[in-house]
LUMDRENDREN-294747 format. One record per residue: residue in one letter; x, y, z of N, C-alpha, C in turn. Coordinates in steps of 0.02 Angstrom, whole numbers, plus 32768, in hexadecimal, padded with zeros to 4 digits. Example, Ala and Ser with C-alpha at 12.3 -4.5 7.8 and 13.67 -1.06 7.14 Angstrom:
<sites>
{'A' {8294 7EE4 8186} {8267 7F1F 8186} {8294 7F5B 8186}}
{'S' {8282 7F90 8162} {82AC 7FCB 8165} {8285 8002 818A}}
</sites>
This chain:
<sites>
{'X' {B801 86E4 2E42} {B7E7 8719 2E6C} {B7FA 875D 2E4F}}
{'X' {B7CD 878D 2E58} {B7D6 87CF 2E3B} {B7D4 8803 2E73}}
{'X' {B7FD 8836 2E6D} {B800 886B 2E9F} {B7C0 8894 2E9E}}
{'X' {B79F 8898 2ED8} {B762 88BF 2EDD} {B771 8909 2ED5}}
{'X' {B7AA 8920 2EEB} {B7BC 8967 2EE4} {B7C1 897B 2E9B}}
{'X' {B7DC 894F 2E70} {B7E1 895F 2E29} {B79C 8960 2E09}}
{'X' {B771 8932 2E1E} {B72C 8931 2E04} {B706 8970 2E1A}}
{'X' {B711 8986 2E57} {B6F2 89C4 2E70} {B70A 8A00 2E48}}
{'X' {B74A 8A02 2E38} {B765 8A3A 2E11} {B745 8A3B 2DCB}}
{'X' {B73F 8A01 2DAC} {B71E 89FC 2D6B} {B6D6 8A15 2D70}}
{'X' {B6B4 8A00 2DA4} {B66E 8A14 2DAE} {B667 8A5F 2DB4}}
{'X' {B692 8A7D 2DDD} {B68F 8AC6 2DE6} {B699 8AEA 2DA4}}
{'X' {B6C8 8AD1 2D7C} {B6D5 8AF0 2D3A} {B69A 8AE9 2D0C}}
{'X' {B67B 8AAE 2D0B} {B641 8AA3 2CDE} {B606 8ACE 2CF3}}
{'X' {B5FA 8AD2 2D34} {B5C3 8AFD 2D4B} {B5D1 8B46 2D39}}
{'X' {B60F 8B5C 2D42} {B621 8BA2 2D32} {B616 8BB0 2CE8}}
{'X' {B62C 8B83 2CBD} {B625 8B8E 2C75} {B5DB 8B8B 2C61}}
{'X' {B5B7 8B5A 2C7A} {B56F 8B54 2C68} {B549 8B91 2C7F}}
{'X' {B557 8BAA 2CBB} {B533 8BE5 2CD4} {B546 8C23 2CAC}}
{'X' {B583 8C26 2C93} {B598 8C5F 2C6A} {B579 8C5B 2C24}}
{'X' {B576 8C20 2C07} {B55A 8C18 2BC4} {B510 8C2C 2BC1}}
{'X' {B4EE 8C28 2BF9} {B4A7 8C39 2BFA} {B499 8C7F 2BE1}}
{'X' {B4C7 8CAD 2BEF} {B4BB 8CF3 2BDF} {B4C6 8D03 2B95}}
{'X' {B4E4 8CD6 2B70} {B4F5 8CE5 2B2A} {B4B9 8CF1 2AFD}}
{'X' {B480 8CD7 2B0F} {B445 8CE2 2AE6} {B423 8D25 2AF7}}
{'X' {B439 8D45 2B2B} {B41E 8D86 2B3E} {B446 8DBC 2B19}}
{'X' {B430 8DCC 2ADE} {B454 8E00 2AB9} {B423 8E23 2A8A}}
{'X' {B435 8E61 2A7C} {B40E 8E88 2A4D} {B423 8E74 2A06}}
{'X' {B3F7 8E7C 29D6} {B409 8E6B 2991} {B446 8E94 297A}}
{'X' {B470 8E75 2952} {B4AC 8E97 293A} {B49C 8ED5 2910}}
{'X' {B465 8ED2 28EE} {B453 8F0A 28C3} {B42A 8F40 28E7}}
{'X' {B425 8F3D 2928} {B3FF 8F6E 294E} {B42C 8FAA 295E}}
{'X' {B415 8FE5 294C} {B43A 9023 295A} {B408 9055 2976}}
{'X' {B404 9059 29B8} {B3D1 9084 29D7} {B3DC 90CE 29C7}}
{'X' {B3A5 90F1 29BC} {B3A9 9139 29AF} {B3AE 9160 29F0}}
{'X' {B394 9143 2A26} {B397 9165 2A66} {B392 9132 2A9F}}
{'X' {B397 914C 2ADB} {B395 9121 2B16} {B353 90FC 2B1F}}
{'X' {B31D 911D 2B0C} {B2DB 90FD 2B13} {B2D5 90C0 2AE6}}
{'X' {B2EF 90C6 2AA9} {B2EC 908D 2A7B} {B318 9054 2A94}}
{'X' {B351 9066 2AB1} {B37D 9033 2ACE} {B35A 900E 2B07}}
{'X' {B33C 9035 2B35} {B31A 9016 2B6D} {B2DF 8FEB 2B56}}
{'X' {B2BD 9001 2B23} {B285 8FD9 2B08} {B29F 8F96 2AED}}
{'X' {B2D7 8F98 2ACB} {B2F3 8F5B 2AAF} {B30D 8F2D 2AE7}}
{'X' {B32C 8F4A 2B19} {B345 8F22 2B52} {B309 8F02 2B77}}
{'X' {B2D3 8F28 2B80} {B297 8F0D 2BA0} {B27A 8ED4 2B75}}
{'X' {B284 8ED8 2B34} {B26C 8EA3 2B08} {B291 8E61 2B10}}
{'X' {B2C8 8E63 2B34} {B2EE 8E25 2B42} {B2CE 8DFC 2B7A}}
{'X' {B29A 8E17 2B9A} {B27A 8DF5 2BD3} {B26C 8DAB 2BC6}}
{'X' {B24F 8D99 2B8C} {B241 8D51 2B81} {B27F 8D25 2B83}}
{'X' {B2B9 8D41 2B75} {B2F7 8D1B 2B78} {B317 8D21 2BBD}}
{'X' {B30A 8D58 2BE0} {B328 8D62 2C22} {B30B 8D33 2C55}}
{'X' {B2CA 8D26 2C52} {B2AA 8CF9 2C82} {B2CA 8CB4 2C81}}
{'X' {B2D0 8C93 2C47} {B2F1 8C51 2C47} {B33A 8C55 2C5F}}
{'X' {B35C 8C8B 2C4D} {B3A1 8C95 2C64} {B3A4 8C97 2CB0}}
{'X' {B37B 8CC2 2CCE} {B37B 8CC9 2D17} {B367 8C88 2D3A}}
{'X' {B333 8C67 2D20} {B31D 8C28 2D3E} {B354 8BF3 2D39}}
{'X' {B374 8BEF 2CFE} {B3A8 8BBD 2CF4} {B3E5 8BCB 2D1F}}
{'X' {B3F8 8C0A 2D24} {B430 8C1C 2D4F} {B421 8C08 2D97}}
{'X' {B3E4 8C16 2DAC} {B3D0 8C03 2DF0} {B3CF 8BB8 2DFA}}
{'X' {B3B3 8B93 2DCA} {B3B0 8B4A 2DCF} {B3F7 8B2D 2DD2}}
{'X' {B423 8B45 2DA6} {B468 8B2C 2DA7} {B48B 8B40 2DE8}}
{'X' {B47F 8B7D 2DFE} {B49D 8B92 2E3E} {B486 8B66 2E78}}
{'X' {B446 8B57 2E79} {B42C 8B2C 2EAE} {B448 8AE4 2EA8}}
{'X' {B451 8ACD 2E6C} {B470 8A8A 2E62} {B4B8 8A8B 2E7B}}
{'X' {B4DC 8AC0 2E6D} {B521 8AC5 2E83} {B524 8AC6 2ECF}}
{'X' {B4F8 8AED 2EEE} {B4F6 8AEE 2F38} {B4E3 8AA9 2F53}}
{'X' {B4B3 8A88 2F33} {B49F 8A45 2F49} {B4DA 8A15 2F45}}
{'X' {B503 8A1D 2F13} {B53E 89F2 2F0D} {B56F 89FF 2F46}}
{'X' {B574 8A3D 2F5B} {B59F 8A4C 2F94} {B585 8A2B 2FD3}}
{'X' {B543 8A23 2FD6} {B525 8A05 3012} {B52A 89B9 3013}}
{'X' {B53F 899C 2FDC} {B549 8954 2FDA} {B58F 8946 2FF5}}
{'X' {B593 893D 3035} {B5D3 8937 3057} {B5E9 88EE 305C}}
{'X' {B628 88E5 304F} {B646 88A3 3052} {B68B 88A9 3072}}
{'X' {B69E 8877 3098} {B6E1 8875 30B5} {B713 8855 3085}}
{'X' {B6F8 883A 304E} {B722 8816 301E} {B750 8846 2FF8}}
{'X' {B78E 8833 2FF1} {B7BC 8859 2FC7} {B7BE 883D 2F81}}
{'X' {B7AA 87FF 2F7B} {B7A9 87DE 2F39} {B764 87BF 2F2F}}
{'X' {B751 87BC 2EF0} {B710 87A0 2EDE} {B719 8769 2EAA}}
{'X' {B6E8 873D 2EA5} {B6ED 8705 2E76} {B6D2 8718 2E31}}
{'X' {B6D8 86E9 2E03} {B6C3 86F4 2DBD} {B678 8702 2DB8}}
{'X' {B64F 86DE 2DE0} {B606 86E9 2DDC} {B5F5 8731 2DED}}
{'X' {B613 874B 2E22} {B606 8790 2E36} {B61B 87C0 2DFE}}
{'X' {B656 87B6 2DE2} {B670 87E0 2DAC} {B641 87DE 2D70}}
{'X' {B629 87A3 2D5D} {B5FC 879D 2D25} {B5BB 87C4 2D30}}
{'X' {B59E 87BE 2D6B} {B561 87E3 2D7A} {B56F 882E 2D7C}}
{'X' {B5A8 8840 2D98} {B5B9 8887 2D9D} {B5C3 88A6 2D58}}
{'X' {B5E3 8881 2D2B} {B5ED 889A 2CE7} {B5AA 88A0 2CC2}}
{'X' {B57C 8872 2CCD} {B539 8878 2CAF} {B517 88B7 2CCA}}
{'X' {B51E 88C2 2D0B} {B502 88FE 2D2B} {B51E 893D 2D0B}}
{'X' {B560 893F 2D02} {B580 897A 2CE3} {B56B 8982 2C9A}}
{'X' {B562 894B 2C76} {B54A 894F 2C32} {B506 8972 2C30}}
{'X' {B4DA 895F 2C5D} {B498 897E 2C61} {B49D 89C8 2C73}}
{'X' {B4CC 89D9 2C9F} {B4D6 8A1F 2CB1} {B4EB 8A47 2C74}}
{'X' {B518 8A2B 2C4A} {B52F 8A50 2C0F} {B4F8 8A58 2BDB}}
{'X' {B4C1 8A32 2BDF} {B489 8A3A 2BB1} {B45B 8A73 2BC4}}
{'X' {B460 8A8B 2C01} {B433 8AC0 2C19} {B438 8B00 2BEE}}
{'X' {B473 8B18 2BDB} {B474 8B53 2BB0} {B44E 8B49 2B6E}}
{'X' {B455 8B0F 2B4F} {B431 8B01 2B11} {B3E5 8B01 2B1B}}
{'X' {B3CE 8ADE 2B4E} {B385 8ADB 2B59} {B36B 8B1F 2B6F}}
{'X' {B394 8B46 2B91} {B380 8B8A 2BA5} {B378 8BB7 2B68}}
{'X' {B3A6 8BB2 2B38} {B3A1 8BD9 2AFB} {B361 8BC5 2AD5}}
{'X' {B354 8B85 2AD0} {B317 8B6E 2AAE} {B2D8 8B8B 2ACD}}
{'X' {B2D3 8B85 2B0E} {B297 8B9B 2B30} {B294 8BE8 2B31}}
{'X' {B2CD 8C09 2B30} {B2CE 8C52 2B2D} {B2B6 8C6C 2AE9}}
{'X' {B2C5 8C47 2AB5} {B2B1 8C5D 2A72} {B26B 8C45 2A5F}}
{'X' {B257 8C0B 2A78} {B218 8BED 2A62} {B1ED 8BD7 2A9E}}
{'X' {B1E6 8C03 2ACF} {B1C2 8BF2 2B0D} {B179 8BE0 2B02}}
{'X' {B15D 8BF6 2ACB} {B116 8BE7 2ABF} {B10C 8BA1 2AA2}}
{'X' {B143 8B7F 2A93} {B13E 8B3B 2A77} {B14B 8B08 2AAE}}
{'X' {B11B 8ADE 2ABB} {B120 8AAD 2AF2} {B15E 8A80 2AED}}
{'X' {B173 8A69 2AB2} {B1AE 8A3D 2AB0} {B1EE 8A5D 2ACD}}
{'X' {B1F4 8A9F 2AC9} {B22F 8ABE 2AE8} {B22D 8AB8 2B34}}
{'X' {B1F1 8ABE 2B4F} {B1E8 8AB6 2B98} {B1F7 8A6D 2BAA}}
{'X' {B1E0 8A3E 2B81} {B1ED 89F7 2B8F} {B237 89E9 2B91}}
{'X' {B25C 8A05 2B60} {B2A5 89FA 2B5E} {B2C7 8A19 2B9C}}
{'X' {B2B4 8A56 2BAC} {B2D2 8A77 2BE5} {B2C1 8A53 2C26}}
{'X' {B280 8A46 2C31} {B26A 8A25 2C6F} {B283 89DD 2C71}}
{'X' {B286 89BC 2C38} {B2A1 8978 2C37} {B2EA 8977 2C4B}}
{'X' {B30F 89A8 2C34} {B355 89AE 2C47} {B35D 89B8 2C92}}
{'X' {B335 89E6 2CAE} {B33A 89F3 2CF6} {B321 89B7 2D1F}}
{'X' {B2EF 8994 2D05} {B2D7 8958 2D27} {B30E 8923 2D29}}
{'X' {B32F 8919 2CF1} {B367 88E8 2CF0} {B39F 88FD 2D1E}}
{'X' {B3AE 893E 2D21} {B3E2 8957 2D4E} {B3D0 8943 2D96}}
{'X' {B392 894F 2DA9} {B37F 893F 2DEF} {B37F 88F4 2DFB}}
{'X' {B369 88CC 2DCB} {B369 8883 2DD5} {B3B0 8867 2DDA}}
{'X' {B3DC 887E 2DAF} {B422 8867 2DB3} {B441 8881 2DF4}}
{'X' {B42E 88BE 2E08} {B447 88D8 2E48} {B433 88AD 2E83}}
{'X' {B3F5 8894 2E82} {B3DF 8867 2EB7} {B406 8826 2EB5}}
{'X' {B412 880D 2E7A} {B43A 87CF 2E73} {B480 87D9 2E8F}}
{'X' {B49C 8813 2E84} {B4DF 8821 2E9E} {B4E2 881C 2EEA}}
{'X' {B4AB 882F 2F0B} {B4A9 8829 2F54} {B4B4 87E1 2F68}}
{'X' {B496 87B2 2F43} {B499 876C 2F55} {B4DC 874B 2F45}}
{'X' {B503 8769 2F18} {B544 874B 2F06} {B57F 8772 2F23}}
{'X' {B572 87A6 2F4A} {B5A7 87CE 2F68} {B5C7 87A6 2FA0}}
{'X' {B609 879B 2F9C} {B62B 8776 2FD2} {B631 87A0 3011}}
{'X' {B62E 8780 304A} {B636 87A0 308B} {B60A 87DE 3093}}
{'X' {B5CC 87D9 307E} {B59D 8811 307F} {B58F 8825 30C7}}
{'X' {B596 8865 30D5} {B587 8880 3117} {B53C 888E 311B}}
{'X' {B51C 8877 3150} {B4D5 8883 315B} {B4CC 88C5 317F}}
{'X' {B491 88E2 317C} {B483 891F 31A0} {B453 894C 317B}}
{'X' {B44A 8989 3196} {B41C 89B9 3178} {B431 89CC 3131}}
{'X' {B472 89CE 3124} {B48A 89DF 30E1} {B470 89AD 30AD}}
{'X' {B46E 896E 30BF} {B455 893A 3092} {B40A 8942 3087}}
{'X' {B3E6 8951 30BD} {B39E 895C 30B7} {B38F 8999 308B}}
{'X' {B3B7 89CE 3090} {B3AE 8A09 3066} {B3BA 89F7 301D}}
{'X' {B3EC 89CF 3010} {B3FB 89BB 2FCB} {B3C2 8992 2FAE}}
{'X' {B3A9 8964 2FD5} {B371 893A 2FBD} {B332 8963 2FB2}}
{'X' {B325 8993 2FDE} {B2EB 89BF 2FD6} {B2F3 89EA 2F97}}
{'X' {B330 8A01 2F8B} {B33E 8A29 2F4F} {B332 8A00 2F10}}
{'X' {B348 89C2 2F10} {B33D 8996 2ED6} {B2F2 8989 2ECC}}
{'X' {B2CE 897F 2F03} {B286 8973 2EFF} {B262 89B0 2EE2}}
{'X' {B276 89EC 2EF8} {B257 8A29 2EDD} {B265 8A30 2E92}}
{'X' {B2A2 8A1F 2E7C} {B2B2 8A23 2E35} {B289 89F1 2E0E}}
{'X' {B280 89B5 2E29} {B256 8983 2E07} {B20E 899C 2E02}}
{'X' {B1F4 89B5 2E39} {B1B0 89CD 2E3B} {B1A6 8A06 2E09}}
{'X' {B1D3 8A37 2E09} {B1CB 8A70 2DDC} {B1D3 8A5A 2D93}}
{'X' {B1FD 8A29 2D85} {B206 8A10 2D41} {B1C6 89EE 2D28}}
{'X' {B1A9 89C4 2D51} {B16B 89A1 2D3E} {B132 89D3 2D38}}
{'X' {B12F 8A03 2D65} {B0FB 8A36 2D62} {B102 8A60 2D22}}
{'X' {B13E 8A71 2D0F} {B14A 8A98 2CD1} {B133 8A70 2C94}}
{'X' {B142 8A30 2C93} {B12C 8A06 2C5B} {B0E0 8A05 2C58}}
{'X' {B0C0 89FB 2C91} {B077 89F9 2C93} {B059 8A3C 2C7D}}
{'X' {B074 8A73 2C95} {B05B 8AB5 2C82} {B065 8AC3 2C38}}
{'X' {B099 8AA7 2C1B} {B0A8 8AB4 2BD5} {B071 8A9B 2BA6}}
{'X' {B04A 8A6B 2BBD} {B012 8A52 2B94} {AFD8 8A84 2B92}}
{'X' {AFD6 8AB0 2BC5} {AFA0 8AE0 2BCA} {AFB8 8B27 2BB7}}
{'X' {AFEE 8B3C 2BD6} {B009 8B80 2BCC} {B056 8B7D 2BC8}}
{'X' {B072 8B69 2B90} {B0BA 8B61 2B8A} {B0E1 8BA1 2B9C}}
{'X' {B0C5 8BDB 2B8C} {B0E9 8C19 2B9A} {B0EC 8C29 2BE5}}
{'X' {B0C5 8C08 2C0E} {B0C7 8C12 2C57} {B0E9 8BD8 2C7C}}
{'X' {B0F7 8BA2 2C58} {B10F 8B65 2C78} {B151 8B6E 2C9E}}
{'X' {B17C 8B99 2C84} {B1BD 8BA2 2CA5} {B1B7 8BBE 2CEC}}
{'X' {B181 8BE1 2CF9} {B178 8BFD 2D3D} {B176 8BC6 2D72}}
{'X' {B169 8B88 2D5E} {B16A 8B51 2D8E} {B1AF 8B4B 2DAF}}
{'X' {B1E3 8B5F 2D8B} {B227 8B5A 2DA7} {B234 8B8D 2DDF}}
{'X' {B208 8BBE 2DE6} {B20E 8BED 2E1D} {B207 8BC9 2E61}}
{'X' {B1E6 8B8F 2E60} {B1E0 8B67 2E9E} {B224 8B58 2EBD}}
{'X' {B257 8B51 2E93} {B29A 8B41 2EAD} {B2B6 8B77 2EDA}}
{'X' {B29F 8BB4 2ED0} {B2B7 8BEB 2EF9} {B290 8BF0 2F3B}}
{'X' {B25E 8BC6 2F43} {B238 8BC4 2F81} {B25A 8B9A 2FB6}}
{'X' {B28C 8B75 2FA4} {B2AD 8B47 2FD4} {B2C4 8B6A 3013}}
{'X' {B2E7 8BA3 3010} {B2FC 8BC3 304E} {B2C0 8BD9 3079}}
{'X' {B28B 8BF1 3059} {B250 8C06 307F} {B22F 8BC9 30A0}}
{'X' {B22A 8B93 307B} {B20C 8B56 3098} {B236 8B3B 30D2}}
{'X' {B278 8B40 30CB} {B2A4 8B28 3101} {B299 8B50 3140}}
{'X' {B293 8B92 3139} {B286 8BBC 3174} {B242 8BAC 3192}}
{'X' {B20F 8BA6 3167} {B1CC 8B98 317E} {B1C8 8B55 31A3}}
{'X' {B1E5 8B21 3184} {B1E4 8ADF 31A4} {B20E 8ADF 31E4}}
{'X' {B243 8B06 31E5} {B26C 8B0C 3222} {B246 8B2A 325C}}
{'X' {B21A 8B59 324D} {B1F2 8B79 3281} {B1B7 8B4F 3297}}
{'X' {B1A0 8B22 326B} {B164 8AFB 3279} {B173 8AB0 3284}}
{'X' {B1AE 8AA3 329D} {B1BF 8A5D 32AC} {B198 8A45 32E8}}
{'X' {B186 8A06 32E4} {B164 89E9 331D} {B196 89DF 3356}}
{'X' {B182 89EC 3393} {B1B0 89E1 33CB} {B1C4 8998 33CE}}
{'X' {B203 898D 33D7} {B218 8948 33D2} {B237 892D 340C}}
</sites>
């Protein structure tokens, strides 16, 4: 048996490092020496193609981290199966900075979108598997939110892959769907059928 608290601490550290590494590709060329503020601002604005994948990836990782908080368990210890799935999940999380750099540099090439979206799709699938192997899983709205979040990530990943065959440079916008979750939650909350 393994301490769930130690696994949670490892997870928090990995998410923090992965989210920090995302920003490393957002930099001006080393040999750039602006003559004035306008040239600097022009160069910073030119980072837009790299900023979009950074912002989307930071948001996706942030939402995954929040979803993990919503996976509530009364268990203080977890078994080897849970640990193995959790480590696979964390491995996939650590790949996000690499796939983000690829798609930030080569967004017009469909294979970079496939790698990025494939990574996020695997993250969501392994995340769903973790729900089924979590000991003493608490049921409730928090679990439904986590499952809806995983479903949105799956949907946006598949949509990005499909869009990449037509317009690879626009495919990443499919991940903006993940930020619709709070809006959808409010909307569905207001339009619930009387029960």
